[in-house]
N, CA, C and O of each residue as an XYZ file, in Angstrom:
556
protein
N     -54.565    -77.158    -68.432
C     -55.581    -77.089    -69.400
C     -54.237    -76.358    -70.767
O     -53.679    -75.323    -70.405
N     -53.924    -76.796    -71.861
C     -52.822    -76.112    -72.555
C     -53.491    -75.382    -73.984
O     -54.250    -75.805    -74.856
N     -52.830    -74.124    -73.760
C     -53.045    -73.531    -74.371
C     -51.782    -73.570    -76.253
O     -50.597    -73.887    -76.366
N     -52.596    -73.193    -77.124
C     -52.117    -73.152    -78.328
C     -50.806    -72.367    -78.431
O     -51.058    -71.253    -77.971
N     -49.589    -72.418    -78.797
C     -48.566    -71.901    -78.602
C     -48.914    -70.601    -79.935
O     -48.555    -69.434    -79.781
N     -49.624    -71.069    -81.141
C     -49.874    -69.566    -81.672
C     -51.175    -68.659    -81.783
O     -51.554    -67.759    -82.532
N     -51.723    -69.396    -80.564
C     -53.096    -68.357    -80.001
C     -52.328    -67.566    -78.848
O     -52.569    -66.365    -78.721
N     -51.466    -68.155    -78.051
C     -50.284    -67.459    -77.245
C     -49.292    -66.213    -77.713
O     -49.087    -65.186    -77.065
N     -48.748    -66.553    -78.959
C     -48.089    -65.650    -79.833
C     -49.013    -64.403    -80.277
O     -48.630    -63.265    -80.549
N     -49.905    -64.749    -80.278
C     -50.957    -64.194    -81.190
C     -51.859    -62.786    -79.975
O     -52.291    -61.714    -80.397
N     -51.915    -63.246    -78.523
C     -52.141    -62.365    -77.479
C     -51.191    -61.917    -77.333
O     -51.404    -60.770    -76.942
N     -49.594    -62.202    -77.440
C     -48.438    -61.223    -77.150
C     -48.517    -60.269    -78.226
O     -48.384    -59.069    -77.984
N     -48.750    -60.757    -79.563
C     -48.281    -59.374    -80.048
C     -49.219    -58.384    -80.461
O     -48.958    -57.319    -81.021
N     -50.926    -59.069    -79.960
C     -51.737    -58.324    -80.140
C     -51.301    -56.802    -78.604
O     -51.393    -55.577    -78.695
N     -50.853    -57.693    -77.393
C     -50.612    -56.627    -76.765
C     -49.012    -55.773    -76.748
O     -48.858    -54.848    -75.950
N     -48.212    -56.062    -77.416
C     -46.741    -55.536    -77.966
C     -47.503    -54.666    -79.198
O     -46.647    -53.941    -79.706
N     -48.267    -54.560    -79.582
C     -48.932    -53.764    -80.869
C     -48.410    -52.794    -80.548
O     -47.349    -52.317    -80.953
N     -49.647    -52.149    -79.229
C     -49.164    -50.637    -79.300
C     -48.128    -50.519    -78.011
O     -47.402    -51.416    -77.584
N     -48.291    -48.812    -77.379
C     -47.374    -48.534    -76.333
C     -47.914    -49.633    -75.005
O     -49.085    -50.010    -74.949
N     -46.996    -50.003    -74.112
C     -47.034    -50.592    -72.957
C     -48.454    -50.191    -72.365
O     -48.826    -49.019    -72.415
N     -49.268    -51.233    -71.778
C     -50.283    -50.971    -71.332
C     -51.238    -50.698    -71.977
O     -52.276    -51.086    -71.441
N     -51.428    -49.973    -73.321
C     -52.411    -49.467    -74.405
C     -53.440    -50.813    -74.302
O     -54.568    -50.640    -73.841
N     -53.050    -52.032    -74.705
C     -53.671    -53.821    -74.774
C     -53.262    -54.168    -74.371
O     -52.045    -54.022    -74.258
N     -54.477    -55.484    -73.399
C     -54.438    -56.215    -72.495
C     -54.726    -57.285    -72.745
O     -55.779    -57.259    -73.381
N     -54.224    -58.686    -72.540
C     -55.164    -59.826    -72.703
C     -54.563    -60.599    -71.446
O     -53.502    -60.361    -70.869
N     -55.502    -61.581    -71.168
C     -55.365    -62.159    -69.979
C     -55.694    -63.593    -70.187
O     -56.811    -63.883    -70.615
N     -54.626    -64.717    -69.862
C     -55.343    -66.403    -70.146
C     -55.733    -66.688    -69.200
O     -55.173    -66.451    -68.130
N     -57.228    -67.507    -69.391
C     -57.354    -68.117    -68.155
C     -56.633    -69.582    -67.961
O     -56.895    -70.493    -68.747
N     -55.898    -69.725    -67.093
C     -55.397    -70.940    -67.202
C     -55.988    -72.270    -67.049
O     -55.535    -73.227    -67.677
N     -56.996    -72.378    -66.229
C     -57.954    -73.510    -66.031
C     -59.038    -73.569    -67.197
O     -60.119    -74.012    -66.808
N     -58.971    -73.139    -68.846
C     -59.436    -73.188    -69.678
C     -58.505    -73.079    -70.579
O     -58.562    -73.843    -71.542
N     -57.620    -72.282    -70.502
C     -56.721    -72.184    -71.833
C     -57.293    -70.544    -72.584
O     -56.622    -69.893    -73.385
N     -58.500    -70.208    -72.129
C     -59.163    -69.207    -73.033
C     -57.736    -67.679    -72.961
O     -56.732    -67.574    -72.257
N     -58.261    -66.852    -73.921
C     -57.726    -65.872    -73.517
C     -58.335    -64.946    -73.947
O     -58.907    -65.013    -75.035
N     -58.347    -63.943    -73.238
C     -59.296    -62.246    -73.208
C     -58.437    -61.481    -73.441
O     -57.326    -61.547    -72.915
N     -58.915    -60.282    -74.584
C     -58.496    -59.416    -75.071
C     -59.120    -58.136    -74.367
O     -60.329    -58.163    -74.135
N     -58.487    -57.178    -74.062
C     -58.781    -55.645    -73.874
C     -57.754    -54.708    -74.273
O     -56.545    -54.808    -74.062
N     -58.582    -53.478    -75.074
C     -58.494    -52.754    -75.774
C     -59.329    -51.170    -76.184
O     -59.836    -50.821    -77.250
N     -59.278    -50.847    -75.601
C     -60.381    -48.603    -74.930
C     -59.998    -48.808    -76.359
O     -60.865    -49.238    -77.121
N     -58.833    -48.557    -76.798
C     -58.990    -47.768    -78.034
C     -59.351    -48.316    -79.161
O     -59.287    -47.707    -80.229
N     -59.771    -49.532    -79.047
C     -60.459    -50.619    -80.095
C     -61.951    -50.859    -79.963
O     -62.837    -51.180    -80.755
N     -61.881    -50.493    -78.246
C     -63.845    -50.730    -78.038
C     -63.753    -52.048    -77.661
O     -64.680    -52.792    -77.980
N     -62.755    -52.513    -77.001
C     -62.448    -54.051    -76.974
C     -62.528    -54.116    -75.614
O     -61.770    -53.478    -74.883
N     -63.611    -55.025    -75.121
C     -63.170    -55.283    -73.438
C     -64.278    -57.006    -73.393
O     -65.413    -57.253    -72.984
N     -63.382    -57.690    -73.925
C     -64.305    -59.301    -73.215
C     -63.853    -60.041    -72.101
O     -64.183    -61.185    -71.786
N     -62.772    -58.992    -71.325
C     -62.508    -59.773    -70.049
C     -63.353    -59.957    -68.946
O     -63.565    -59.024    -68.172
N     -63.842    -61.032    -68.799
C     -64.818    -61.028    -67.570
C     -64.121    -60.660    -66.288
O     -63.164    -61.283    -65.827
N     -64.839    -59.288    -65.595
C     -64.255    -58.634    -64.192
C     -63.409    -59.735    -63.227
O     -62.288    -59.375    -62.867
N     -63.921    -61.126    -62.771
C     -63.644    -61.891    -62.224
C     -62.232    -62.549    -62.405
O     -61.442    -62.982    -61.566
N     -62.191    -62.506    -63.317
C     -60.177    -62.708    -64.411
C     -59.741    -61.692    -63.564
O     -58.935    -62.161    -62.760
N     -60.001    -60.049    -63.339
C     -58.781    -59.419    -63.051
C     -57.948    -60.164    -61.507
O     -56.723    -60.153    -61.389
N     -58.567    -60.560    -60.806
C     -57.804    -60.772    -59.637
C     -58.127    -62.383    -59.260
O     -58.348    -62.753    -58.107
N     -58.117    -63.258    -60.404
C     -58.399    -64.722    -59.792
C     -56.911    -65.358    -60.294
O     -56.370    -65.110    -61.371
N     -56.322    -66.365    -59.077
C     -55.072    -66.907    -59.226
C     -54.878    -67.181    -60.354
O     -53.777    -66.888    -60.820
N     -56.073    -67.976    -61.375
C     -56.403    -68.968    -62.583
C     -55.214    -68.387    -63.455
O     -54.219    -68.983    -63.867
N     -55.642    -66.859    -63.652
C     -55.748    -66.091    -64.592
C     -54.009    -65.457    -64.585
O     -53.260    -65.463    -63.609
N     -53.715    -64.984    -65.866
C     -52.516    -64.270    -65.888
C     -52.268    -63.512    -67.080
O     -52.791    -63.876    -68.133
N     -51.470    -62.414    -67.033
C     -51.733    -60.987    -67.918
C     -50.536    -61.746    -69.219
O     -49.557    -62.446    -68.962
N     -51.015    -61.333    -70.553
C     -49.668    -61.937    -71.303
C     -48.934    -60.570    -71.491
O     -49.340    -59.471    -71.868
N     -47.740    -61.015    -71.106
C     -46.923    -60.025    -71.027
C     -46.329    -58.841    -72.713
O     -46.118    -59.247    -73.856
N     -46.243    -57.582    -72.243
C     -45.854    -56.871    -73.619
C     -44.438    -57.064    -73.891
O     -43.853    -57.481    -72.892
N     -43.677    -56.899    -74.922
C     -42.481    -57.191    -75.435
C     -41.488    -56.612    -74.540
O     -40.413    -57.209    -74.477
N     -41.668    -55.398    -73.725
C     -40.501    -54.675    -73.258
C     -40.657    -55.574    -71.726
O     -39.734    -55.436    -70.924
N     -41.724    -56.400    -71.384
C     -41.665    -57.327    -70.252
C     -40.420    -58.051    -70.504
O     -39.497    -58.013    -69.691
N     -40.369    -58.580    -71.383
C     -39.350    -59.761    -71.331
C     -38.291    -58.996    -72.768
O     -38.243    -59.404    -73.929
N     -37.664    -57.989    -72.250
C     -36.506    -57.603    -72.711
C     -36.460    -57.835    -74.335
O     -35.583    -58.527    -74.851
N     -37.515    -57.175    -75.102
C     -37.402    -57.371    -76.477
C     -37.994    -56.627    -77.446
O     -38.816    -56.746    -78.355
N     -37.119    -55.619    -76.811
C     -37.439    -53.827    -77.592
C     -35.949    -53.619    -77.749
O     -35.275    -54.551    -78.187
N     -35.509    -52.724    -77.497
C     -34.330    -52.112    -77.090
C     -32.716    -52.722    -76.824
O     -31.602    -52.365    -77.207
N     -33.290    -53.951    -75.866
C     -32.203    -54.674    -75.523
C     -32.206    -55.598    -76.915
O     -31.191    -55.962    -77.508
N     -33.076    -55.782    -77.156
C     -33.109    -57.464    -78.049
C     -32.422    -56.650    -79.137
O     -31.337    -57.218    -79.260
N     -32.458    -55.520    -80.088
C     -31.875    -54.745    -80.605
C     -30.303    -54.686    -80.443
O     -29.601    -55.194    -81.317
N     -29.715    -54.047    -79.288
C     -28.488    -54.067    -78.880
C     -27.658    -55.425    -79.066
O     -26.595    -55.477    -79.685
N     -28.503    -56.907    -78.230
C     -28.182    -57.671    -77.958
C     -27.593    -58.321    -79.860
O     -26.553    -58.907    -80.160
N     -28.561    -57.964    -80.607
C     -28.390    -58.461    -82.091
C     -26.677    -57.514    -82.570
O     -25.561    -58.010    -82.720
N     -27.051    -56.277    -82.675
C     -25.656    -55.430    -83.084
C     -24.484    -56.018    -82.324
O     -23.322    -56.151    -82.710
N     -25.069    -56.366    -81.082
C     -23.551    -56.679    -80.240
C     -23.070    -57.900    -80.978
O     -21.856    -58.079    -80.880
N     -23.799    -58.866    -81.762
C     -23.718    -59.923    -82.066
C     -23.581    -60.422    -83.811
O     -23.004    -61.416    -84.251
N     -24.180    -59.564    -84.418
C     -23.718    -59.258    -85.656
C     -23.271    -58.272    -86.518
O     -22.869    -58.497    -87.660
N     -23.344    -57.018    -85.915
C     -22.327    -56.179    -86.392
C     -21.718    -55.184    -85.246
O     -22.012    -54.010    -85.020
N     -20.602    -56.189    -84.480
C     -20.165    -54.882    -83.147
C     -19.463    -54.148    -84.123
O     -19.379    -53.221    -83.318
N     -19.130    -53.895    -84.692
C     -18.125    -52.766    -85.623
C     -19.456    -51.135    -85.154
O     -19.163    -50.072    -84.607
N     -20.958    -51.663    -85.710
C     -21.808    -50.956    -85.594
C     -22.646    -50.158    -84.512
O     -23.415    -49.204    -84.627
N     -22.097    -51.101    -83.108
C     -22.577    -50.773    -81.679
C     -22.820    -49.372    -81.746
O     -23.842    -48.879    -82.223
N     -22.074    -48.877    -81.367
C     -22.057    -46.958    -81.103
C     -23.216    -46.431    -82.069
O     -24.077    -45.699    -81.581
N     -23.256    -46.683    -83.063
C     -24.085    -45.796    -84.049
C     -25.536    -46.417    -84.320
O     -26.380    -45.768    -84.938
N     -25.845    -48.001    -83.716
C     -27.234    -48.049    -83.309
C     -27.641    -47.432    -82.217
O     -28.556    -46.613    -82.295
N     -26.694    -47.881    -80.360
C     -27.022    -46.735    -79.741
C     -27.491    -45.908    -80.068
O     -28.699    -45.683    -79.995
N     -26.399    -45.014    -80.663
C     -26.839    -43.441    -80.867
C     -28.205    -43.205    -81.938
O     -28.610    -42.071    -82.193
N     -28.878    -44.528    -82.548
C     -30.136    -44.414    -83.229
C     -31.382    -44.237    -82.482
O     -32.331    -43.520    -82.803
N     -31.204    -45.338    -80.945
C     -32.049    -44.997    -80.492
C     -31.905    -44.548    -79.061
O     -32.228    -44.974    -77.952
N     -31.198    -43.371    -79.629
C     -31.192    -42.259    -78.336
C     -32.019    -41.138    -78.592
O     -31.895    -40.154    -77.864
N     -33.130    -41.137    -79.835
C     -33.445    -40.549    -80.696
C     -35.325    -40.953    -80.555
O     -35.432    -41.859    -79.728
N     -36.437    -40.623    -80.998
C     -37.509    -41.217    -81.532
C     -37.612    -41.577    -82.983
O     -36.930    -41.181    -83.928
N     -38.281    -42.135    -82.962
C     -39.111    -43.077    -84.654
C     -37.384    -43.685    -84.861
O     -36.738    -43.568    -85.903
N     -36.876    -44.360    -83.534
C     -35.482    -45.586    -83.961
C     -35.511    -46.682    -84.065
O     -34.439    -47.214    -83.778
N     -36.664    -47.656    -84.509
C     -37.170    -48.441    -85.207
C     -37.093    -48.048    -86.611
O     -36.708    -48.905    -87.406
N     -37.439    -46.733    -87.099
C     -38.005    -47.237    -88.601
C     -36.608    -46.576    -88.822
O     -36.228    -47.077    -89.880
N     -35.648    -45.721    -88.387
C     -33.725    -45.636    -88.831
C     -33.513    -47.038    -88.953
O     -33.568    -47.548    -90.072
N     -33.239    -47.835    -87.782
C     -32.548    -49.322    -87.644
C     -33.029    -49.964    -88.907
O     -32.272    -50.502    -89.715
N     -34.153    -49.891    -89.016
C     -34.445    -50.838    -90.158
C     -34.165    -50.121    -91.294
O     -34.342    -50.751    -92.336
N     -33.719    -48.813    -91.418
C     -33.300    -48.222    -92.878
C     -32.100    -49.051    -92.751
O     -31.807    -49.880    -93.612
N     -31.317    -48.826    -91.577
C     -30.166    -49.298    -91.430
C     -29.006    -50.568    -91.497
O     -27.802    -50.673    -91.732
N     -30.129    -51.440    -91.146
C     -30.734    -52.556    -91.508
C     -30.562    -53.377    -92.692
O     -29.985    -54.464    -92.684
N     -31.164    -52.735    -93.877
C     -31.361    -52.659    -95.061
C     -30.488    -52.220    -95.535
O     -30.330    -52.786    -96.617
N     -29.417    -51.149    -95.297
C     -28.598    -50.650    -96.595
C     -27.298    -51.259    -96.093
O     -26.246    -50.996    -96.676
N     -27.334    -52.264    -94.766
C     -26.086    -53.274    -94.655
C     -26.709    -54.476    -95.003
O     -26.071    -55.410    -94.517
N     -27.750    -54.878    -95.681
C     -28.122    -55.740    -95.821
C     -28.176    -57.357    -94.576
O     -27.824    -58.530    -94.453
N     -28.795    -56.389    -94.024
C     -29.171    -57.289    -92.296
C     -30.600    -57.893    -92.309
O     -30.897    -59.033    -91.951
N     -31.521    -56.831    -92.833
C     -32.783    -57.021    -92.344
C     -33.314    -58.681    -92.065
O     -33.518    -59.241    -90.988
N     -33.399    -59.021    -92.962
C     -34.071    -60.591    -92.610
C     -32.726    -61.169    -91.801
O     -33.170    -62.178    -91.253
N     -31.357    -61.059    -91.451
C     -31.649    -61.455    -90.275
C     -31.718    -61.406    -89.112
O     -31.523    -62.196    -88.188
N     -32.293    -59.468    -89.307
C     -32.530    -59.405    -88.152
C     -34.209    -59.921    -87.395
O     -34.479    -60.166    -86.219
N     -34.986    -59.937    -88.484
C     -36.344    -60.512    -88.950
C     -36.572    -62.081    -87.512
O     -37.369    -62.480    -86.664
N     -34.927    -62.486    -88.255
C     -35.214    -64.062    -87.891
C     -34.594    -64.269    -86.540
O     -34.763    -65.347    -85.970
N     -33.725    -63.087    -85.863
C     -33.216    -63.336    -85.025
C     -34.592    -63.125    -83.697
O     -35.001    -63.676    -82.675
N     -34.920    -61.789    -84.694
C     -36.238    -61.467    -83.356
C     -37.308    -62.502    -83.033
O     -37.815    -62.823    -81.958
N     -37.532    -62.996    -84.479
C     -38.580    -64.166    -83.977
C     -38.213    -65.344    -83.450
O     -39.011    -65.796    -82.628
N     -37.229    -65.998    -83.674
C     -36.346    -67.033    -82.770
C     -36.137    -66.723    -81.087
O     -36.250    -67.532    -80.166
N     -35.808    -65.324    -81.023
C     -35.332    -64.716    -79.613
C     -37.508    -64.536    -78.525
O     -37.773    -64.587    -77.324
N     -38.169    -64.398    -79.399
C     -39.420    -63.697    -79.151
C     -39.939    -65.099    -78.605
O     -40.281    -65.218    -77.428
N     -40.001    -66.574    -79.866
C     -40.340    -67.586    -79.581
C     -39.729    -68.322    -78.419
O     -40.435    -68.843    -77.555
N     -38.538    -68.359    -78.402
C     -37.526    -68.534    -77.277
C     -38.359    -67.786    -75.630
O     -38.772    -68.594    -74.799
N     -38.521    -66.102    -75.329
C     -39.022    -65.547    -74.351
C     -40.273    -65.868    -74.036
O     -40.778    -65.848    -72.913
N     -40.850    -66.217    -75.224
C     -42.430    -66.775    -75.068
C     -42.705    -67.774    -73.782
O     -43.210    -67.709    -72.661
N     -41.901    -68.977    -74.854
C     -41.903    -70.408    -74.051
C     -41.441    -70.598    -73.016
O     -41.934    -71.491    -72.327
N     -39.823    -69.490    -72.296
C     -39.766    -69.477    -70.975
C     -40.946    -68.413    -69.914
O     -41.089    -68.564    -68.700
N     -41.626    -67.436    -70.719
C     -42.260    -66.769    -69.683
C     -43.283    -67.815    -68.947
O     -43.317    -68.027    -67.735
N     -44.257    -68.531    -70.128
C     -44.857    -69.402    -70.218
C     -44.850    -70.761    -69.131
O     -45.718    -71.294    -68.441
N     -43.455    -70.999    -69.362
C     -43.202    -71.940    -68.237
C     -42.653    -71.765    -66.850
O     -42.430    -72.563    -65.940
N     -42.440    -69.879    -67.035
C     -42.442    -69.943    -65.481
C     -43.449    -69.759    -64.611
O     -43.341    -69.709    -63.386
N     -44.858    -69.614    -65.528
C     -45.934    -68.704    -65.132
C     -46.942    -70.205    -65.354
O     -48.169    -70.219    -65.459
N     -46.218    -71.137    -65.379
C     -47.391    -72.856    -65.576
C     -48.138    -72.423    -66.503
O     -49.363    -72.410    -66.378
N     -47.722    -72.139    -67.227
C     -48.669    -72.309    -68.521
C     -48.213    -73.479    -69.575
O     -47.043    -73.675    -69.903
N     -49.176    -74.111    -69.977
C     -48.888    -75.488    -70.236
C     -49.205    -75.170    -72.079
O     -50.253    -74.737    -72.556
N     -47.970    -75.540    -72.811
C     -48.018    -74.941    -74.513
C     -48.520    -76.385    -75.114
O     -48.506    -77.484    -74.562
N     -48.908    -76.069    -76.249
C     -49.688    -77.013    -77.448
C     -49.355    -76.838    -78.166
O     -50.065    -76.148    -78.897
N     -47.922    -77.270    -78.734
C     -47.361    -76.757    -80.216
C     -48.562    -77.079    -81.311
O     -49.574    -77.780    -81.268
N     -47.832    -76.048    -82.522
C     -49.731    -76.217    -83.521
C     -48.644    -77.566    -84.549
O     -49.159    -78.200    -85.471
């Protein structure tokens, strides 16, 4: 069964919205249906039998796909290599993403970052789907 890429992307954003393991989504590969879980939001529509089913797969968090700090450093290495040490220093303290985006705004690179992040996320999610036997239906 195929899953729409838009649905997979929405589930990925849901899982990645909070800290690692705060939100969960499972894809039932036999039906293409995505189930959601968030204790904080009081949401749990994942059937118990899916947790251990061979036909289900957990939607990854952005950190599972190296789309957090590593992606930032890849972007800076490619687009702002002269600022690599500065950005690495930004990410040594809490609140790094806000400071990083302020830095990008200052250097007029914010839109370039958003484009890079979006393209990288779509690519990584498609690769994850292929590795996990998830068939994608493009919108």
